[in-house]
C-alpha positions as a printed Julia matrix, in Angstrom:
376×3 Matrix{Float64}:
 -18.95  -25.15   -4.92
 -22.2   -24.18   -2.42
 -20.98  -22.54    1.23
 -21.31  -23.97    4.56
 -23.96  -21.77    5.53
 -26.28  -22.13    2.86
 -25.82  -26.21    3.35
 -26.63  -25.53    7.28
 -29.31  -23.47    6.62
 -31.05  -26.82    3.76
 -30.38  -29.07    6.44
 -32.04  -27.14    9.65
 -34.78  -26.42    7.53
 -35.31  -30.16    5.99
 -35.06  -31.45    9.35
 -38.42  -32.23   11.37
 -38.4   -31.35   15.17
 -39.2   -34.78   16.96
 -41.55  -35.3    20.52
 -40.42  -33.22   23.69
 -38.93  -35.28   25.7
 -39.69  -34.97   29.53
 -36.57  -33.95   31.04
 -35.86  -34.66   35.06
 -32.86  -34.36   37.38
 -31.78  -38.14   36.88
 -31.81  -37.49   33.2
 -29.77  -35.2    33.56
 -27.12  -36.4    35.57
 -26.68  -38.91   33.39
 -26.63  -37.29   29.79
 -24.1   -34.87   31.52
 -21.54  -38.08   32.94
 -22.35  -39.45   29.39
 -21.11  -36.47   27.7
 -17.88  -36.31   29.95
 -17.01  -40.08   29.56
 -17.49  -39.58   25.52
 -15.33  -36.4    25.19
 -12.54  -38.04   27.27
 -12.91  -40.91   25.18
 -12.93  -39.01   21.75
 -10.3   -36.88   22.84
  -8.35  -39.76   23.17
  -9.42  -41.68   20.45
  -8.71  -37.83   18.32
  -4.68  -38.06   20.07
  -4.22  -42.06   18.44
  -5.93  -41.06   14.64
  -3.83  -37.53   15.21
  -1.27  -38.7    12.03
  -4.89  -39.71   10.17
  -6.12  -36.53   10.75
  -2.77  -34.88    9.46
  -3.79  -36.23    5.94
  -7.16  -35.83    6.19
  -6.35  -32.26    6.8
  -3.6   -31.82    4.15
  -6.38  -33.66    1.72
  -8.55  -30.78    2.59
  -5.54  -28.37    1.37
  -5.43  -30.29   -1.73
  -8.99  -30.13   -2.19
  -9.43  -26.31   -2.14
  -6.16  -26.12   -4.8
  -8.24  -27.95   -7.27
 -11.46  -25.66   -6.09
 -10.03  -22.91   -6.5
  -8.4   -23.53   -9.68
 -11.91  -25.0   -10.89
 -14.36  -22.4   -10.3
 -11.37  -19.69  -11.85
 -11.59  -22.01  -15.37
 -15.75  -21.97  -14.32
 -15.93  -18.64  -14.34
 -13.95  -17.79  -17.47
 -15.44  -20.31  -19.63
 -18.74  -21.61  -17.93
 -18.32  -25.36  -18.44
 -19.8   -27.72  -16.07
 -18.4   -28.2   -12.65
 -17.32  -31.97  -13.47
 -15.57  -31.13  -16.99
 -13.82  -27.89  -15.43
 -11.96  -30.12  -12.89
 -10.77  -32.48  -14.82
  -9.33  -30.1   -17.15
  -7.47  -28.31  -13.73
  -6.42  -31.45  -12.64
  -5.09  -32.72  -15.99
  -3.68  -29.34  -16.55
  -1.92  -29.35  -12.91
  -0.62  -32.7   -13.53
   1.08  -31.47  -16.96
   2.31  -28.51  -15.72
   3.99  -30.82  -12.99
   5.52  -33.17  -15.53
   6.58  -30.5   -17.96
   8.55  -28.42  -15.7
  10.18  -31.38  -14.38
  10.78  -32.53  -18.14
  11.84  -29.33  -19.2
  14.2   -28.6   -16.2
  15.14  -32.18  -15.52
  18.26  -32.36  -17.57
  19.07  -29.08  -15.83
  18.45  -29.48  -13.21
  20.24  -33.42  -12.38
  23.3   -31.66  -14.15
  22.71  -28.81  -11.55
  22.54  -31.24   -8.89
  24.97  -33.49   -9.93
  27.34  -30.87   -9.59
  26.17  -28.95   -6.85
  26.88  -32.88   -5.34
  30.28  -33.15   -6.7
  31.48  -29.41   -5.23
  30.31  -30.06   -1.98
  33.43  -32.09   -0.51
  35.34  -30.1    -2.4
  33.97  -26.3    -1.27
  34.29  -27.74    2.46
  37.87  -29.12    1.86
  38.48  -25.82    0.78
  36.08  -24.06    4.28
  38.74  -26.48    6.32
  41.93  -25.35    4.63
  40.7   -21.49    5.54
  40.04  -22.47    8.65
  43.1   -23.93    9.58
  45.35  -21.24    8.75
  44.27  -19.53   12.09
  44.31  -20.39   15.66
  40.52  -19.74   15.69
  39.44  -21.69   12.5
  41.71  -24.4    14.15
  39.96  -24.45   17.3
  36.79  -24.54   15.35
  37.07  -26.71   13.32
  38.48  -29.39   15.9
  35.41  -28.23   17.91
  33.13  -29.25   15.02
  34.96  -32.26   14.5
  34.52  -33.43   17.47
  30.48  -33.31   17.6
  30.63  -35.1    13.95
  28.53  -38.7    13.69
  30.27  -41.91   13.86
  30.44  -44.0    10.53
  27.69  -46.0    12.0
  25.33  -42.99   12.77
  25.68  -41.82    9.44
  24.51  -45.05    8.07
  21.93  -45.57   10.51
  20.59  -41.54    9.83
  21.0   -42.66    6.11
  18.24  -45.23    6.42
  16.19  -43.87    8.89
  16.32  -40.65    5.73
  15.06  -42.9     2.83
  13.09  -44.73    5.24
  11.75  -41.7     5.96
  11.23  -40.44    1.88
   9.55  -44.04    0.91
   6.33  -43.05    4.07
   6.69  -39.35    2.44
   5.87  -40.57   -1.54
   3.41  -42.8    -0.45
   1.68  -40.37    1.77
   1.9   -37.76   -1.21
   0.08  -40.07   -3.45
  -2.78  -40.96   -0.7
  -2.95  -36.89   -0.6
  -2.94  -35.94   -3.92
  -5.92  -38.72   -4.54
  -7.32  -38.3    -1.38
  -7.64  -34.4    -2.04
  -9.04  -35.32   -5.66
 -12.0   -37.11   -4.51
 -12.82  -34.67   -1.93
 -12.89  -31.74   -4.67
 -14.88  -34.26   -6.68
 -17.62  -33.88   -4.14
 -17.63  -31.16   -2.42
 -21.47  -31.04   -1.41
 -21.41  -34.37   -0.03
 -18.41  -34.59    2.38
 -19.51  -30.89    3.6
 -23.09  -32.02    4.16
 -22.43  -35.31    5.62
 -19.84  -32.85    7.91
 -22.62  -30.62    9.37
 -25.53  -33.09    9.74
 -23.19  -34.3    12.83
 -23.62  -31.16   14.11
 -26.85  -30.44   16.44
 -29.24  -28.03   15.18
 -28.55  -24.8    17.37
 -24.91  -24.79   16.66
 -25.67  -25.45   12.75
 -25.67  -21.91   11.54
 -22.38  -20.62   13.83
 -20.28  -23.64   13.12
 -20.95  -23.37    9.35
 -19.96  -19.34    9.08
 -16.67  -20.64   10.94
 -15.78  -23.11    8.3
 -16.63  -20.86    5.48
 -14.5   -18.69    7.23
 -11.78  -21.46    7.72
 -12.07  -22.01    4.3
 -11.46  -18.35    2.91
  -8.77  -18.26    4.93
  -7.2   -20.92    3.91
  -7.1   -19.93   -0.12
  -6.72  -16.56    1.12
  -3.09  -17.83    2.61
  -2.76  -20.77   -0.27
  -2.68  -17.65   -3.36
  -0.43  -15.4    -1.17
   2.07  -18.37   -0.58
   2.66  -19.88   -3.74
   3.59  -16.66   -4.56
   5.68  -15.76   -2.17
   7.57  -19.4    -2.85
   8.02  -18.26   -6.4
   9.73  -15.2    -5.67
  12.16  -16.94   -2.61
  12.84  -20.14   -5.41
  13.66  -17.25   -8.31
  15.26  -14.17   -6.38
  17.59  -16.99   -5.09
  18.52  -18.79   -7.89
  19.14  -15.31   -9.57
  21.23  -13.76   -7.16
  23.32  -16.49   -6.16
  23.82  -17.17  -10.42
  24.92  -13.04  -10.74
  27.57  -14.12   -7.99
  29.17  -16.82   -9.26
  27.63  -20.01   -6.96
  27.59  -23.19   -8.41
  24.15  -25.31   -9.35
  22.44  -21.62   -8.37
  18.9   -22.46  -10.03
  19.0   -25.96   -7.73
  19.24  -24.39   -4.55
  16.69  -21.8    -5.89
  14.46  -24.62   -6.85
  15.04  -26.28   -3.02
  14.97  -22.28   -1.56
  11.22  -22.17   -3.03
  10.12  -25.52   -2.74
  11.16  -25.33    1.38
   9.64  -21.91    1.42
   5.76  -23.44    1.61
   7.36  -23.46    5.67
   7.68  -20.03    6.08
  11.0   -18.83    6.84
  12.26  -22.12    6.08
  13.12  -21.73    2.55
  16.29  -19.34    3.59
  17.7   -21.39    5.73
  17.52  -24.51    3.52
  19.47  -22.88    0.56
  21.42  -21.49    3.06
  24.12  -24.01    4.11
  24.69  -25.54    0.89
  24.83  -21.97   -0.71
  27.13  -20.45    1.95
  29.91  -24.03    1.45
  29.8   -23.43   -2.04
  29.97  -19.69   -2.14
  32.86  -19.89    0.12
  34.41  -22.84   -2.09
  34.97  -20.43   -4.73
  36.22  -17.61   -2.59
  35.86  -15.57    0.33
  34.61  -12.68   -2.12
  32.14  -14.93   -3.57
  31.44  -16.31   -0.02
  30.78  -13.08    1.41
  28.04  -11.86   -1.63
  26.46  -15.01   -1.27
  25.6   -14.46    2.34
  24.63  -10.97    0.94
  22.24  -12.51   -1.52
  20.56  -14.79    0.85
  20.38  -11.89    3.63
  18.77   -9.59    0.81
  15.92  -11.84   -0.35
  14.74  -12.67    2.86
  14.39   -8.95    3.92
  12.89   -8.27    0.49
  10.48  -11.65    1.58
   9.59  -10.49    4.51
   9.74   -6.92    4.33
   8.08   -5.72    0.75
   6.6    -9.02   -1.05
   4.95  -10.37    2.28
   2.99   -6.67    3.32
   2.06   -6.43   -0.45
   0.46  -10.43   -0.72
  -0.86   -9.26    3.23
  -4.17   -7.3     1.82
  -4.78  -10.98   -0.08
  -3.85  -13.29    2.83
  -5.39  -14.14    6.52
  -3.32  -11.44    9.03
  -0.71  -14.22   10.98
   1.6   -12.52   13.2
   5.46  -13.81   12.96
   5.61  -14.52   15.77
   3.21  -16.89   16.27
   3.96  -18.03   12.67
   7.07  -19.52   14.48
   5.91  -19.9    17.58
   3.38  -22.34   16.24
   5.66  -24.02   13.75
   7.75  -24.83   16.88
   4.74  -26.21   18.55
   3.36  -28.32   15.85
   6.71  -29.92   15.31
   7.36  -30.35   18.91
   3.22  -32.05   19.09
   3.28  -34.06   15.45
   6.66  -34.2    14.18
   7.67  -33.41   10.81
   4.08  -33.86    8.99
   3.18  -30.71   11.94
   6.16  -28.44   10.87
   4.32  -29.0     7.02
   0.85  -28.26    8.02
   2.21  -25.65   11.25
   1.12  -22.61    9.27
  -2.36  -23.5     8.14
  -3.17  -25.69   11.28
  -2.38  -22.08   12.84
  -4.91  -20.21   10.38
  -7.79  -22.69   11.64
  -6.7   -22.33   15.44
  -6.69  -18.35   14.9
 -10.11  -18.24   13.02
 -11.3   -20.44   15.54
 -10.47  -18.09   18.52
 -11.84  -14.96   16.78
 -14.92  -16.59   15.74
 -16.02  -18.4    19.26
 -13.96  -16.57   22.18
 -13.45  -13.5    21.06
 -16.71  -13.28   18.98
 -15.75  -11.49   16.03
 -17.95  -11.35   12.63
 -16.75  -13.77    9.49
 -15.97  -10.25    7.53
 -14.09   -8.68   10.82
 -12.17  -12.52   10.74
 -11.02  -12.31    7.03
 -10.36   -8.21    7.48
  -6.6    -7.69    6.64
  -4.52   -6.09    9.48
  -3.55   -3.02    7.19
  -7.39   -2.5     6.21
 -10.82   -1.72    8.07
 -13.22   -4.25    8.42
 -15.51   -4.94    5.11
 -19.69   -4.24    6.09
 -20.78   -7.49    6.88
 -22.6    -9.21    2.98
 -26.33   -8.4     3.06
 -29.13  -10.62    3.71
 -30.21  -13.16    1.13
 -33.65  -12.59    0.16
 -36.21  -15.44   -0.13
 -35.51  -18.13   -3.04
 -32.02  -16.64   -3.18
């Protein structure tokens, strides 16, 4: 796939300079007024289309995943781009379908067991809380905060509608990502042609830095999700928590949003653990804390050399800000959106070079790439 900078140079070389136009004060005032009005109108339209833009960003992420796999296949096999993309897409789909088919019966049984055991486990927890005055007070306060039956029905209806919308959005994202991956040069060139020639080169370099940062983050995040899923499932299975692997699967998938996996998996895991007994419940809490500590203190720092440098505080506040501005879709895409914002700020506000932006916090900046010779 050609880089943005290479396409920007080609577009600039192909563009022919137009005739010089004499400028005057009235023309400058008119042009400045038109620019201000167009900027305000564009900002308003973009805010109205924010859901569409988030969907497009998700498609770009899927396209980046497919292109990363495709380029790896081409380097090892030498196949043409179209064949490698088709094989990569087919292999990814077969992997997903095969995983669900292979683990489907087991996971179905574990999720069924999870749904069956949770009410009983919650009843056991309630019984234990009623055994002490403090526990009884906590339980009474919790029951007072419990929603009514109609509220539960409305919540379930809203959740089902959200699930339907999420599935249709997922289908659009997958298809859109495949189309973007099939013709990356076409869409990248079209984007660059919309940028004025005088700023095309630095914008192209920034887009290259954004692409590389997102690719590095996706690689590290995939390994982090795999670790959280396996470690959570294995740890809960060892301490005797029912449906341990189902909880581990949920934790791994939810870890796409940093720090969310353990939180989402923690509630059913703790309830089921204490439903088995006090010792099991305490061991369950210990497993969840251990997985989170190892993930944050060992796994992620080891992956940091291949990921964009993203401080935890910025990650957390980025997730909160994206959730407030864009809702659930913003939470899911908060981290990659934060990475894009950080790269743009470091390039355009701090004036850092692309190789400095891509350097890890644990390593000194790499030297800039050597200039290409004519004809390369």
